[in-house]
All heavy atoms as a GROMACS GRO file, in nm:
protein
  655
    1MET      N    1   9.854  13.011  13.058
    1MET     CA    2   9.842  12.890  12.969
    1MET      C    3   9.812  12.946  12.834
    1MET      O    4   9.710  13.007  12.807
    1MET     CB    5   9.732  12.799  13.022
    1MET     CG    6   9.722  12.676  12.943
    1MET     SD    7   9.626  12.553  13.027
    1MET     CE    8   9.466  12.579  12.957
    2VAL      N    9   9.882  12.900  12.729
    2VAL     CA   10   9.860  12.934  12.595
    2VAL      C   11   9.779  12.823  12.518
    2VAL      O   12   9.830  12.708  12.527
    2VAL     CB   13   9.990  12.965  12.520
    2VAL    CG1   14   9.967  13.000  12.372
    2VAL    CG2   15  10.074  13.076  12.590
    3ILE      N   16   9.676  12.866  12.466
    3ILE     CA   17   9.592  12.761  12.391
    3ILE      C   18   9.604  12.788  12.247
    3ILE      O   19   9.573  12.904  12.196
    3ILE     CB   20   9.449  12.766  12.435
    3ILE    CG1   21   9.432  12.728  12.580
    3ILE    CG2   22   9.363  12.675  12.348
    3ILE    CD1   23   9.292  12.745  12.634
    4SER      N   24   9.656  12.687  12.171
    4SER     CA   25   9.681  12.708  12.019
    4SER      C   26   9.543  12.708  11.951
    4SER      O   27   9.459  12.612  11.974
    4SER     CB   28   9.763  12.597  11.972
    4SER     OG   29   9.768  12.592  11.833
    5LYS      N   30   9.523  12.808  11.861
    5LYS     CA   31   9.392  12.813  11.789
    5LYS      C   32   9.391  12.698  11.688
    5LYS      O   33   9.284  12.645  11.663
    5LYS     CB   34   9.383  12.946  11.708
    5LYS     CG   35   9.364  13.062  11.804
    5LYS     CD   36   9.345  13.192  11.724
    5LYS     CE   37   9.324  13.305  11.816
    5LYS     NZ   38   9.311  13.437  11.741
    6ARG      N   39   9.508  12.662  11.635
    6ARG     CA   40   9.512  12.542  11.535
    6ARG      C   41   9.462  12.420  11.612
    6ARG      O   42   9.385  12.342  11.559
    6ARG     CB   43   9.658  12.538  11.490
    6ARG     CG   44   9.682  12.422  11.387
    6ARG     CD   45   9.821  12.411  11.346
    6ARG     NE   46   9.844  12.316  11.254
    6ARG     CZ   47   9.841  12.318  11.129
    6ARG    NH1   48   9.822  12.436  11.080
    6ARG    NH2   49   9.864  12.217  11.053
    7LEU      N   50   9.529  12.390  11.722
    7LEU     CA   51   9.481  12.269  11.802
    7LEU      C   52   9.338  12.271  11.844
    7LEU      O   53   9.266  12.164  11.844
    7LEU     CB   54   9.576  12.248  11.923
    7LEU     CG   55   9.716  12.206  11.891
    7LEU    CD1   56   9.799  12.185  12.021
    7LEU    CD2   57   9.722  12.086  11.806
    8THR      N   58   9.286  12.391  11.881
    8THR     CA   59   9.156  12.399  11.924
    8THR      C   60   9.065  12.375  11.798
    8THR      O   61   8.955  12.301  11.810
    8THR     CB   62   9.122  12.539  11.978
    8THR    OG1   63   9.201  12.564  12.081
    8THR    CG2   64   8.970  12.547  12.015
    9LEU      N   65   9.101  12.421  11.679
    9LEU     CA   66   9.023  12.394  11.556
    9LEU      C   67   9.016  12.248  11.529
    9LEU      O   68   8.905  12.181  11.503
    9LEU     CB   69   9.078  12.466  11.449
    9LEU     CG   70   9.026  12.428  11.311
    9LEU    CD1   71   8.874  12.485  11.296
    9LEU    CD2   72   9.108  12.496  11.198
   10PHE      N   73   9.138  12.179  11.534
   10PHE     CA   74   9.133  12.037  11.508
   10PHE      C   75   9.056  11.954  11.614
   10PHE      O   76   9.000  11.850  11.592
   10PHE     CB   77   9.275  11.981  11.491
   10PHE     CG   78   9.337  12.016  11.354
   10PHE    CD1   79   9.435  12.111  11.347
   10PHE    CD2   80   9.286  11.953  11.244
   10PHE    CE1   81   9.482  12.137  11.210
   10PHE    CE2   82   9.338  11.975  11.118
   10PHE     CZ   83   9.431  12.074  11.104
   11TRP      N   84   9.062  12.007  11.742
   11TRP     CA   85   8.981  11.935  11.839
   11TRP      C   86   8.826  11.940  11.818
   11TRP      O   87   8.761  11.839  11.825
   11TRP     CB   88   9.013  11.996  11.980
   11TRP     CG   89   8.938  11.935  12.091
   11TRP    CD1   90   8.970  11.814  12.150
   11TRP    CD2   91   8.815  11.978  12.155
   11TRP    NE1   92   8.877  11.788  12.248
   11TRP    CE2   93   8.778  11.880  12.248
   11TRP    CE3   94   8.739  12.088  12.125
   11TRP    CZ2   95   8.668  11.891  12.327
   11TRP    CZ3   96   8.624  12.104  12.202
   11TRP    CH2   97   8.587  12.001  12.302
   12VAL      N   98   8.787  12.061  11.777
   12VAL     CA   99   8.644  12.081  11.735
   12VAL      C  100   8.611  11.988  11.621
   12VAL      O  101   8.510  11.920  11.618
   12VAL     CB  102   8.617  12.223  11.706
   12VAL    CG1  103   8.484  12.246  11.646
   12VAL    CG2  104   8.625  12.309  11.828
   13ILE      N  105   8.705  11.980  11.519
   13ILE     CA  106   8.681  11.898  11.403
   13ILE      C  107   8.663  11.747  11.446
   13ILE      O  108   8.581  11.679  11.402
   13ILE     CB  109   8.790  11.920  11.296
   13ILE    CG1  110   8.776  12.054  11.230
   13ILE    CG2  111   8.781  11.804  11.190
   13ILE    CD1  112   8.894  12.091  11.142
   14LEU      N  113   8.759  11.708  11.538
   14LEU     CA  114   8.747  11.568  11.589
   14LEU      C  115   8.614  11.540  11.662
   14LEU      O  116   8.560  11.430  11.646
   14LEU     CB  117   8.866  11.542  11.684
   14LEU     CG  118   8.999  11.522  11.607
   14LEU    CD1  119   9.112  11.515  11.716
   14LEU    CD2  120   9.000  11.400  11.520
   15MET      N  121   8.576  11.633  11.738
   15MET     CA  122   8.441  11.616  11.812
   15MET      C  123   8.327  11.604  11.710
   15MET      O  124   8.242  11.525  11.726
   15MET     CB  125   8.424  11.730  11.905
   15MET     CG  126   8.523  11.734  12.016
   15MET     SD  127   8.512  11.581  12.124
   15MET     CE  128   8.665  11.504  12.071
   16ALA      N  129   8.322  11.693  11.603
   16ALA     CA  130   8.219  11.691  11.505
   16ALA      C  131   8.221  11.556  11.426
   16ALA      O  132   8.118  11.496  11.406
   16ALA     CB  133   8.235  11.803  11.414
   17VAL      N  134   8.338  11.506  11.391
   17VAL     CA  135   8.358  11.388  11.317
   17VAL      C  136   8.314  11.269  11.404
   17VAL      O  137   8.259  11.170  11.354
   17VAL     CB  138   8.500  11.374  11.262
   17VAL    CG1  139   8.529  11.238  11.213
   17VAL    CG2  140   8.530  11.478  11.161
   18SER      N  141   8.344  11.273  11.536
   18SER     CA  142   8.296  11.170  11.625
   18SER      C  143   8.145  11.158  11.632
   18SER      O  144   8.092  11.042  11.631
   18SER     CB  145   8.352  11.190  11.768
   18SER     OG  146   8.491  11.183  11.763
   19VAL      N  147   8.079  11.265  11.636
   19VAL     CA  148   7.932  11.264  11.634
   19VAL      C  149   7.884  11.212  11.494
   19VAL      O  150   7.788  11.128  11.500
   19VAL     CB  151   7.877  11.404  11.658
   19VAL    CG1  152   7.731  11.410  11.632
   19VAL    CG2  153   7.910  11.452  11.803
   20LEU      N  154   7.946  11.253  11.389
   20LEU     CA  155   7.911  11.196  11.261
   20LEU      C  156   7.931  11.048  11.247
   20LEU      O  157   7.848  10.976  11.206
   20LEU     CB  158   7.997  11.266  11.150
   20LEU     CG  159   7.964  11.226  11.001
   20LEU    CD1  160   7.819  11.255  10.967
   20LEU    CD2  161   8.060  11.286  10.904
   21SER      N  162   8.036  10.992  11.305
   21SER     CA  163   8.063  10.859  11.313
   21SER      C  164   7.961  10.780  11.395
   21SER      O  165   7.914  10.682  11.349
   21SER     CB  166   8.212  10.831  11.375
   21SER     OG  167   8.233  10.693  11.387
   22PHE      N  168   7.926  10.831  11.501
   22PHE     CA  169   7.819  10.770  11.587
   22PHE      C  170   7.690  10.766  11.510
   22PHE      O  171   7.628  10.665  11.507
   22PHE     CB  172   7.804  10.848  11.717
   22PHE     CG  173   7.693  10.786  11.799
   22PHE    CD1  174   7.703  10.670  11.866
   22PHE    CD2  175   7.573  10.860  11.807
   22PHE    CE1  176   7.607  10.623  11.942
   22PHE    CE2  177   7.464  10.808  11.883
   22PHE     CZ  178   7.486  10.693  11.953
   23GLU      N  179   7.646  10.875  11.450
   23GLU     CA  180   7.518  10.880  11.378
   23GLU      C  181   7.528  10.783  11.260
   23GLU      O  182   7.434  10.716  11.226
   23GLU     CB  183   7.497  11.022  11.323
   23GLU     CG  184   7.466  11.126  11.441
   23GLU     CD  185   7.344  11.090  11.515
   23GLU    OE1  186   7.249  11.040  11.453
   23GLU    OE2  187   7.345  11.111  11.635
   24SER      N  188   7.640  10.768  11.192
   24SER     CA  189   7.651  10.675  11.081
   24SER      C  190   7.638  10.532  11.120
   24SER      O  191   7.594  10.441  11.049
   24SER     CB  192   7.786  10.699  11.008
   24SER     OG  193   7.795  10.823  10.955
   25SER      N  194   7.688  10.503  11.249
   25SER     CA  195   7.686  10.364  11.290
   25SER      C  196   7.544  10.312  11.320
   25SER      O  197   7.523  10.200  11.329
   25SER     CB  198   7.779  10.344  11.413
   25SER     OG  199   7.722  10.412  11.530
   26LEU      N  200   7.455  10.404  11.340
   26LEU     CA  201   7.316  10.368  11.370
   26LEU      C  202   7.246  10.301  11.254
   26LEU      O  203   7.150  10.228  11.279
   26LEU     CB  204   7.235  10.485  11.422
   26LEU     CG  205   7.289  10.551  11.553
   26LEU    CD1  206   7.204  10.678  11.584
   26LEU    CD2  207   7.284  10.453  11.668
   27PHE      N  208   7.289  10.322  11.135
   27PHE     CA  209   7.230  10.257  11.019
   27PHE      C  210   7.253  10.110  11.008
   27PHE      O  211   7.169  10.035  10.960
   27PHE     CB  212   7.277  10.331  10.890
   27PHE     CG  213   7.227  10.474  10.881
   27PHE    CD1  214   7.324  10.576  10.877
   27PHE    CD2  215   7.093  10.501  10.873
   27PHE    CE1  216   7.270  10.707  10.880
   27PHE    CE2  217   7.057  10.634  10.866
   27PHE     CZ  218   7.144  10.733  10.867
   28GLY      N  219   7.374  10.066  11.052
   28GLY     CA  220   7.399   9.922  11.058
   28GLY      C  221   7.417   9.859  10.930
   28GLY      O  222   7.411   9.735  10.915
   29SER      N  223   7.444   9.925  10.816
   29SER     CA  224   7.461   9.869  10.687
   29SER      C  225   7.616   9.854  10.656
   29SER      O  226   7.704   9.907  10.733
   29SER     CB  227   7.402   9.945  10.583
   29SER     OG  228   7.478  10.076  10.563
   30ARG      N  229   7.655   9.789  10.556
   30ARG     CA  230   7.788   9.777  10.512
   30ARG      C  231   7.856   9.917  10.476
   30ARG      O  232   7.962   9.942  10.505
   30ARG     CB  233   7.799   9.678  10.389
   30ARG     CG  234   7.936   9.645  10.357
   30ARG     CD  235   7.946   9.538  10.251
   30ARG     NE  236   7.814   9.492  10.200
   30ARG     CZ  237   7.804   9.412  10.100
   30ARG    NH1  238   7.912   9.348  10.050
   30ARG    NH2  239   7.686   9.377  10.053
   31PHE      N  240   7.765   9.998  10.410
   31PHE     CA  241   7.806  10.127  10.370
   31PHE      C  242   7.833  10.215  10.495
   31PHE      O  243   7.937  10.290  10.501
   31PHE     CB  244   7.700  10.200  10.280
   31PHE     CG  245   7.743  10.333  10.239
   31PHE    CD1  246   7.844  10.359  10.151
   31PHE    CD2  247   7.675  10.444  10.279
   31PHE    CE1  248   7.883  10.480  10.108
   31PHE    CE2  249   7.707  10.577  10.246
   31PHE     CZ  250   7.806  10.590  10.152
   32ALA      N  251   7.750  10.200  10.600
   32ALA     CA  252   7.768  10.269  10.726
   32ALA      C  253   7.898  10.225  10.793
   32ALA      O  254   7.970  10.315  10.852
   32ALA     CB  255   7.644  10.256  10.813
   33ALA      N  256   7.922  10.099  10.789
   33ALA     CA  257   8.045  10.044  10.844
   33ALA      C  258   8.172  10.104  10.783
   33ALA      O  259   8.272  10.138  10.842
   33ALA     CB  260   8.045   9.894  10.846
   34ALA      N  261   8.169  10.110  10.641
   34ALA     CA  262   8.276  10.177  10.572
   34ALA      C  263   8.292  10.320  10.606
   34ALA      O  264   8.411  10.370  10.622
   34ALA     CB  265   8.254  10.160  10.421
   35ILE      N  266   8.181  10.390  10.625
   35ILE     CA  267   8.192  10.534  10.662
   35ILE      C  268   8.257  10.541  10.795
   35ILE      O  269   8.345  10.632  10.813
   35ILE     CB  270   8.050  10.596  10.659
   35ILE    CG1  271   8.002  10.608  10.518
   35ILE    CG2  272   8.051  10.733  10.734
   35ILE    CD1  273   7.860  10.658  10.507
   36VAL      N  274   8.223  10.463  10.883
   36VAL     CA  275   8.282  10.474  11.026
   36VAL      C  276   8.429  10.439  11.020
   36VAL      O  277   8.507  10.508  11.086
   36VAL     CB  278   8.211  10.381  11.121
   36VAL    CG1  279   8.276  10.369  11.254
   36VAL    CG2  280   8.062  10.419  11.143
   37ILE      N  281   8.464  10.338  10.942
   37ILE     CA  282   8.615  10.316  10.933
   37ILE      C  283   8.693  10.432  10.869
   37ILE      O  284   8.791  10.464  10.922
   37ILE     CB  285   8.628  10.186  10.843
   37ILE    CG1  286   8.586  10.067  10.925
   37ILE    CG2  287   8.781  10.168  10.808
   37ILE    CD1  288   8.578   9.939  10.846
   38VAL      N  289   8.631  10.491  10.764
   38VAL     CA  290   8.699  10.601  10.699
   38VAL      C  291   8.708  10.715  10.798
   38VAL      O  292   8.814  10.790  10.801
   38VAL     CB  293   8.633  10.636  10.561
   38VAL    CG1  294   8.679  10.774  10.513
   38VAL    CG2  295   8.647  10.522  10.460
   39ILE      N  296   8.606  10.745  10.869
   39ILE     CA  297   8.600  10.853  10.956
   39ILE      C  298   8.711  10.827  11.071
   39ILE      O  299   8.789  10.921  11.104
   39ILE     CB  300   8.465  10.881  11.029
   39ILE    CG1  301   8.369  10.934  10.919
   39ILE    CG2  302   8.476  10.965  11.147
   39ILE    CD1  303   8.225  10.943  10.963
   40GLY      N  304   8.719  10.710  11.116
   40GLY     CA  305   8.819  10.671  11.212
   40GLY      C  306   8.966  10.689  11.160
   40GLY      O  307   9.049  10.731  11.236
   41LEU      N  308   8.988  10.661  11.037
   41LEU     CA  309   9.116  10.684  10.977
   41LEU      C  310   9.151  10.822  10.960
   41LEU      O  311   9.269  10.869  10.982
   41LEU     CB  312   9.126  10.602  10.845
   41LEU     CG  313   9.119  10.450  10.846
   41LEU    CD1  314   9.099  10.399  10.705
   41LEU    CD2  315   9.236  10.399  10.919
   42VAL      N  316   9.053  10.902  10.923
   42VAL     CA  317   9.074  11.049  10.914
   42VAL      C  318   9.107  11.107  11.050
   42VAL      O  319   9.199  11.186  11.063
   42VAL     CB  320   8.949  11.124  10.855
   42VAL    CG1  321   8.959  11.270  10.870
   42VAL    CG2  322   8.926  11.076  10.710
   43LYS      N  323   9.041  11.059  11.157
   43LYS     CA  324   9.068  11.094  11.291
   43LYS      C  325   9.209  11.057  11.332
   43LYS      O  326   9.285  11.135  11.394
   43LYS     CB  327   8.971  11.039  11.387
   43LYS     CG  328   8.829  11.103  11.380
   43LYS     CD  329   8.723  11.033  11.464
   43LYS     CE  330   8.753  11.036  11.602
   43LYS     NZ  331   8.642  10.973  11.690
   44ALA      N  332   9.250  10.937  11.292
   44ALA     CA  333   9.387  10.890  11.324
   44ALA      C  334   9.492  10.984  11.254
   44ALA      O  335   9.596  11.023  11.312
   44ALA     CB  336   9.405  10.750  11.280
   45LEU      N  337   9.463  11.021  11.134
   45LEU     CA  338   9.559  11.111  11.060
   45LEU      C  339   9.568  11.245  11.126
   45LEU      O  340   9.667  11.295  11.149
   45LEU     CB  341   9.512  11.129  10.918
   45LEU     CG  342   9.547  11.024  10.815
   45LEU    CD1  343   9.485  11.042  10.687
   45LEU    CD2  344   9.696  11.013  10.800
   46ILE      N  345   9.451  11.300  11.174
   46ILE     CA  346   9.445  11.436  11.236
   46ILE      C  347   9.526  11.422  11.372
   46ILE      O  348   9.611  11.514  11.399
   46ILE     CB  349   9.309  11.480  11.261
   46ILE    CG1  350   9.242  11.515  11.130
   46ILE    CG2  351   9.308  11.602  11.359
   46ILE    CD1  352   9.088  11.550  11.134
   47VAL      N  353   9.506  11.320  11.452
   47VAL     CA  354   9.563  11.311  11.579
   47VAL      C  355   9.717  11.292  11.561
   47VAL      O  356   9.799  11.359  11.632
   47VAL     CB  357   9.507  11.188  11.657
   47VAL    CG1  358   9.593  11.154  11.774
   47VAL    CG2  359   9.369  11.219  11.709
   48GLY      N  360   9.750  11.206  11.465
   48GLY     CA  361   9.896  11.185  11.444
   48GLY      C  362   9.962  11.309  11.392
   48GLY      O  363  10.079  11.341  11.430
   49ARG      N  364   9.906  11.374  11.295
   49ARG     CA  365   9.972  11.495  11.228
   49ARG      C  366   9.969  11.616  11.336
   49ARG      O  367  10.073  11.686  11.340
   49ARG     CB  368   9.908  11.534  11.110
   49ARG     CG  369   9.934  11.441  10.988
   49ARG     CD  370   9.872  11.489  10.860
   49ARG     NE  371   9.903  11.625  10.829
   49ARG     CZ  372  10.013  11.664  10.766
   49ARG    NH1  373  10.100  11.575  10.733
   49ARG    NH2  374  10.034  11.783  10.736
   50GLU      N  375   9.863  11.640  11.399
   50GLU     CA  376   9.851  11.762  11.474
   50GLU      C  377   9.886  11.745  11.628
   50GLU      O  378   9.955  11.828  11.681
   50GLU     CB  379   9.701  11.814  11.467
   50GLU     CG  380   9.659  11.846  11.325
   50GLU     CD  381   9.756  11.952  11.260
   50GLU    OE1  382   9.809  12.047  11.321
   50GLU    OE2  383   9.782  11.925  11.139
   51PHE      N  384   9.842  11.637  11.689
   51PHE     CA  385   9.862  11.627  11.831
   51PHE      C  386   9.987  11.548  11.869
   51PHE      O  387  10.044  11.562  11.970
   51PHE     CB  388   9.740  11.560  11.895
   51PHE     CG  389   9.616  11.647  11.899
   51PHE    CD1  390   9.520  11.628  11.791
   51PHE    CD2  391   9.599  11.746  11.986
   51PHE    CE1  392   9.414  11.719  11.787
   51PHE    CE2  393   9.491  11.831  11.976
   51PHE     CZ  394   9.396  11.818  11.880
   52MET      N  395  10.032  11.464  11.767
   52MET     CA  396  10.158  11.396  11.790
   52MET      C  397  10.272  11.460  11.707
   52MET      O  398  10.379  11.409  11.713
   52MET     CB  399  10.148  11.247  11.748
   52MET     CG  400  10.047  11.173  11.840
   52MET     SD  401  10.005  11.007  11.785
   52MET     CE  402  10.166  10.923  11.798
   53GLU      N  403  10.234  11.571  11.648
   53GLU     CA  404  10.333  11.658  11.578
   53GLU      C  405  10.408  11.590  11.465
   53GLU      O  406  10.526  11.610  11.439
   53GLU     CB  407  10.424  11.725  11.676
   53GLU     CG  408  10.349  11.811  11.767
   53GLU     CD  409  10.436  11.890  11.865
   53GLU    OE1  410  10.556  11.877  11.856
   53GLU    OE2  411  10.385  11.968  11.946
   54LEU      N  412  10.346  11.493  11.393
   54LEU     CA  413  10.410  11.422  11.288
   54LEU      C  414  10.420  11.514  11.161
   54LEU      O  415  10.504  11.479  11.078
   54LEU     CB  416  10.335  11.291  11.256
   54LEU     CG  417  10.355  11.180  11.355
   54LEU    CD1  418  10.271  11.064  11.316
   54LEU    CD2  419  10.503  11.135  11.365
   55ARG      N  420  10.356  11.624  11.158
   55ARG     CA  421  10.370  11.707  11.037
   55ARG      C  422  10.500  11.774  11.034
   55ARG      O  423  10.551  11.817  10.927
   55ARG     CB  424  10.257  11.813  11.031
   55ARG     CG  425  10.266  11.907  11.149
   55ARG     CD  426  10.139  12.003  11.143
   55ARG     NE  427  10.108  12.054  11.275
   55ARG     CZ  428  10.161  12.159  11.334
   55ARG    NH1  429  10.250  12.219  11.269
   55ARG    NH2  430  10.124  12.192  11.454
   56GLU      N  431  10.571  11.768  11.146
   56GLU     CA  432  10.706  11.832  11.147
   56GLU      C  433  10.817  11.717  11.163
   56GLU      O  434  10.934  11.748  11.174
   56GLU     CB  435  10.725  11.926  11.259
   56GLU     CG  436  10.637  12.041  11.244
   56GLU     CD  437  10.627  12.134  11.369
   56GLU    OE1  438  10.714  12.112  11.464
   56GLU    OE2  439  10.558  12.234  11.369
   57ALA      N  440  10.767  11.598  11.163
   57ALA     CA  441  10.866  11.482  11.172
   57ALA      C  442  10.940  11.456  11.044
   57ALA      O  443  10.908  11.511  10.937
   57ALA     CB  444  10.788  11.359  11.213
   58PRO      N  445  11.051  11.380  11.044
   58PRO     CA  446  11.120  11.349  10.927
   58PRO      C  447  11.031  11.286  10.826
   58PRO      O  448  10.938  11.206  10.863
   58PRO     CB  449  11.232  11.251  10.972
   58PRO     CG  450  11.253  11.285  11.116
   58PRO     CD  451  11.122  11.328  11.161
   59LEU      N  452  11.060  11.292  10.696
   59LEU     CA  453  10.976  11.245  10.590
   59LEU      C  454  10.950  11.098  10.599
   59LEU      O  455  10.836  11.043  10.573
   59LEU     CB  456  11.046  11.281  10.457
   59LEU     CG  457  10.969  11.240  10.334
   59LEU    CD1  458  10.831  11.309  10.336
   59LEU    CD2  459  11.047  11.275  10.206
   60VAL      N  460  11.061  11.024  10.644
   60VAL     CA  461  11.044  10.874  10.656
   60VAL      C  462  10.939  10.841  10.758
   60VAL      O  463  10.855  10.750  10.736
   60VAL     CB  464  11.187  10.813  10.684
   60VAL    CG1  465  11.158  10.659  10.719
   60VAL    CG2  466  11.281  10.828  10.578
   61LEU      N  467  10.938  10.902  10.872
   61LEU     CA  468  10.841  10.874  10.972
   61LEU      C  469  10.703  10.912  10.931
   61LEU      O  470  10.609  10.843  10.957
   61LEU     CB  471  10.882  10.950  11.106
   61LEU     CG  472  10.803  10.922  11.232
   61LEU    CD1  473  10.808  10.776  11.260
   61LEU    CD2  474  10.855  11.001  11.345
   62ARG      N  475  10.686  11.026  10.868
   62ARG     CA  476  10.555  11.067  10.812
   62ARG      C  477  10.502  10.963  10.711
   62ARG      O  478  10.384  10.925  10.709
   62ARG     CB  479  10.550  11.207  10.751
   62ARG     CG  480  10.548  11.305  10.856
   62ARG     CD  481  10.539  11.443  10.788
   62ARG     NE  482  10.680  11.471  10.738
   62ARG     CZ  483  10.709  11.561  10.653
   62ARG    NH1  484  10.619  11.628  10.586
   62ARG    NH2  485  10.835  11.586  10.612
   63GLY      N  486  10.601  10.920  10.621
   63GLY     CA  487  10.560  10.823  10.516
   63GLY      C  488  10.525  10.684  10.585
   63GLY      O  489  10.424  10.631  10.547
   64LEU      N  490  10.593  10.646  10.687
   64LEU     CA  491  10.555  10.517  10.754
   64LEU      C  492  10.418  10.539  10.829
   64LEU      O  493  10.331  10.443  10.817
   64LEU     CB  494  10.657  10.480  10.858
   64LEU     CG  495  10.793  10.426  10.804
   64LEU    CD1  496  10.893  10.413  10.907
   64LEU    CD2  497  10.767  10.298  10.735
   65PHE      N  498  10.394  10.649  10.885
   65PHE     CA  499  10.258  10.667  10.949
   65PHE      C  500  10.148  10.669  10.845
   65PHE      O  501  10.050  10.602  10.867
   65PHE     CB  502  10.264  10.798  11.026
   65PHE     CG  503  10.130  10.831  11.091
   65PHE    CD1  504  10.081  10.762  11.193
   65PHE    CD2  505  10.047  10.932  11.040
   65PHE    CE1  506   9.957  10.789  11.251
   65PHE    CE2  507   9.930  10.967  11.098
   65PHE     CZ  508   9.886  10.898  11.195
   66HIS      N  509  10.170  10.734  10.735
   66HIS     CA  510  10.067  10.735  10.629
   66HIS      C  511  10.046  10.600  10.570
   66HIS      O  512   9.930  10.564  10.543
   66HIS     CB  513  10.097  10.840  10.524
   66HIS     CG  514  10.076  10.979  10.567
   66HIS    ND1  515  10.179  11.062  10.615
   66HIS    CD2  516   9.961  11.048  10.589
   66HIS    CE1  517  10.131  11.184  10.648
   66HIS    NE2  518   9.999  11.177  10.633
   67ALA      N  519  10.151  10.529  10.548
   67ALA     CA  520  10.144  10.394  10.494
   67ALA      C  521  10.059  10.295  10.595
   67ALA      O  522   9.984  10.222  10.550
   67ALA     CB  523  10.283  10.335  10.467
   68TRP      N  524  10.081  10.314  10.722
   68TRP     CA  525  10.018  10.240  10.819
   68TRP      C  526   9.874  10.272  10.817
   68TRP      O  527   9.787  10.177  10.822
   68TRP     CB  528  10.070  10.271  10.965
   68TRP     CG  529  10.004  10.200  11.074
   68TRP    CD1  530  10.010  10.075  11.113
   68TRP    CD2  531   9.897  10.264  11.162
   68TRP    NE1  532   9.922  10.047  11.219
   68TRP    CE2  533   9.858  10.164  11.244
   68TRP    CE3  534   9.855  10.391  11.168
   68TRP    CZ2  535   9.760  10.194  11.346
   68TRP    CZ3  536   9.754  10.421  11.256
   68TRP    CH2  537   9.713  10.316  11.345
   69VAL      N  538   9.833  10.398  10.807
   69VAL     CA  539   9.685  10.428  10.798
   69VAL      C  540   9.630  10.366  10.678
   69VAL      O  541   9.516  10.318  10.682
   69VAL     CB  542   9.671  10.580  10.807
   69VAL    CG1  543   9.527  10.625  10.786
   69VAL    CG2  544   9.720  10.641  10.951
   70VAL      N  545   9.700  10.385  10.563
   70VAL     CA  546   9.637  10.332  10.434
   70VAL      C  547   9.622  10.175  10.439
   70VAL      O  548   9.518  10.119  10.409
   70VAL     CB  549   9.721  10.374  10.317
   70VAL    CG1  550   9.689  10.301  10.187
   70VAL    CG2  551   9.715  10.526  10.300
   71ILE      N  552   9.729  10.108  10.490
   71ILE     CA  553   9.725   9.960  10.489
   71ILE      C  554   9.617   9.917  10.596
   71ILE      O  555   9.539   9.829  10.566
   71ILE     CB  556   9.861   9.902  10.530
   71ILE    CG1  557   9.957   9.922  10.412
   71ILE    CG2  558   9.851   9.758  10.566
   71ILE    CD1  559  10.103   9.896  10.448
   72LEU      N  560   9.615   9.981  10.713
   72LEU     CA  561   9.514   9.947  10.811
   72LEU      C  562   9.372   9.964  10.753
   72LEU      O  563   9.284   9.880  10.769
   72LEU     CB  564   9.531  10.028  10.935
   72LEU     CG  565   9.435  10.007  11.046
   72LEU    CD1  566   9.448   9.862  11.103
   72LEU    CD2  567   9.452  10.107  11.163
   73GLY      N  568   9.356  10.082  10.688
   73GLY     CA  569   9.221  10.109  10.627
   73GLY      C  570   9.179  10.010  10.520
   73GLY      O  571   9.075   9.964  10.520
   74ALA      N  572   9.282   9.974  10.433
   74ALA     CA  573   9.244   9.864  10.333
   74ALA      C  574   9.207   9.724  10.395
   74ALA      O  575   9.111   9.667  10.354
   74ALA     CB  576   9.366   9.850  10.248
   75VAL      N  577   9.286   9.691  10.500
   75VAL     CA  578   9.259   9.564  10.566
   75VAL      C  579   9.115   9.572  10.636
   75VAL      O  580   9.037   9.479  10.624
   75VAL     CB  581   9.368   9.526  10.668
   75VAL    CG1  582   9.320   9.407  10.750
   75VAL    CG2  583   9.502   9.495  10.595
   76LEU      N  584   9.090   9.680  10.712
   76LEU     CA  585   8.958   9.686  10.778
   76LEU      C  586   8.852   9.689  10.679
   76LEU      O  587   8.742   9.629  10.697
   76LEU     CB  588   8.956   9.813  10.869
   76LEU     CG  589   9.048   9.805  10.991
   76LEU    CD1  590   9.043   9.941  11.061
   76LEU    CD2  591   8.996   9.693  11.086
   77LEU      N  592   8.854   9.765  10.569
   77LEU     CA  593   8.748   9.772  10.475
   77LEU      C  594   8.735   9.635  10.406
   77LEU      O  595   8.621   9.598  10.382
   77LEU     CB  596   8.776   9.884  10.371
   77LEU     CG  597   8.756  10.020  10.423
   77LEU    CD1  598   8.810  10.123  10.318
   77LEU    CD2  599   8.618  10.054  10.465
   78ALA      N  600   8.837   9.571  10.381
   78ALA     CA  601   8.829   9.427  10.319
   78ALA      C  602   8.764   9.330  10.420
   78ALA      O  603   8.672   9.249  10.376
   78ALA     CB  604   8.975   9.382  10.290
   79VAL      N  605   8.799   9.337  10.545
   79VAL     CA  606   8.732   9.257  10.642
   79VAL      C  607   8.583   9.281  10.660
   79VAL      O  608   8.503   9.192  10.654
   79VAL     CB  609   8.805   9.272  10.782
   79VAL    CG1  610   8.723   9.204  10.894
   79VAL    CG2  611   8.942   9.206  10.772
   80VAL      N  612   8.546   9.403  10.658
   80VAL     CA  613   8.405   9.442  10.678
   80VAL      C  614   8.330   9.397  10.542
   80VAL      O  615   8.216   9.343  10.553
   80VAL     CB  616   8.392   9.596  10.681
   80VAL    CG1  617   8.252   9.638  10.662
   80VAL    CG2  618   8.435   9.638  10.826
   81THR      N  619   8.387   9.410  10.431
   81THR     CA  620   8.328   9.371  10.306
   81THR      C  621   8.314   9.218  10.301
   81THR      O  622   8.209   9.169  10.266
   81THR     CB  623   8.418   9.414  10.185
   81THR    OG1  624   8.427   9.558  10.188
   81THR    CG2  625   8.346   9.372  10.062
   82LEU      N  626   8.406   9.146  10.345
   82LEU     CA  627   8.401   9.000  10.346
   82LEU      C  628   8.311   8.941  10.447
   82LEU      O  629   8.239   8.845  10.427
   82LEU     CB  630   8.545   8.937  10.362
   82LEU     CG  631   8.642   8.960  10.250
   82LEU    CD1  632   8.779   8.911  10.288
   82LEU    CD2  633   8.588   8.898  10.116
   83LEU      N  634   8.299   9.003  10.572
   83LEU     CA  635   8.222   8.951  10.670
   83LEU      C  636   8.067   8.985  10.654
   83LEU      O  637   7.979   8.910  10.700
   83LEU     CB  638   8.261   9.012  10.812
   83LEU     CG  639   8.398   8.960  10.863
   83LEU    CD1  640   8.426   9.021  10.993
   83LEU    CD2  641   8.389   8.804  10.876
   84LYS      N  642   8.044   9.101  10.589
   84LYS     CA  643   7.900   9.135  10.567
   84LYS      C  644   7.853   9.085  10.436
   84LYS      O  645   7.729   9.112  10.411
   84LYS     CB  646   7.901   9.291  10.562
   84LYS     CG  647   7.934   9.358  10.703
   84LYS     CD  648   7.812   9.378  10.776
   84LYS     CE  649   7.853   9.461  10.908
   84LYS     NZ  650   7.729   9.492  10.963
   85ALA      N  651   7.932   9.010  10.359
   85ALA     CA  652   7.875   8.967  10.227
   85ALA      C  653   7.780   8.860  10.240
   85ALA      O  654   7.746   8.790  10.328
   85ALA     CB  655   7.996   8.912  10.141
   0.00000   0.00000   0.00000
């Protein structure tokens, strides 16, 4: 069984970011909620690009994926901002 060093590195990064996300959520503020959302979006980008191999996908598919992440992030941050106001 061949284990890719690149995928192992990204897996370790995802685990570290998950711990950071959990620690940030303990504060319970609007800023902490925004941090958790941004961390989740970064994790989505890493999973999409590295584990779903979108970094080698056609440009249109990569563009759609990145647009989805940006639009989803904007909507989630807007909702958190409006609900916590």
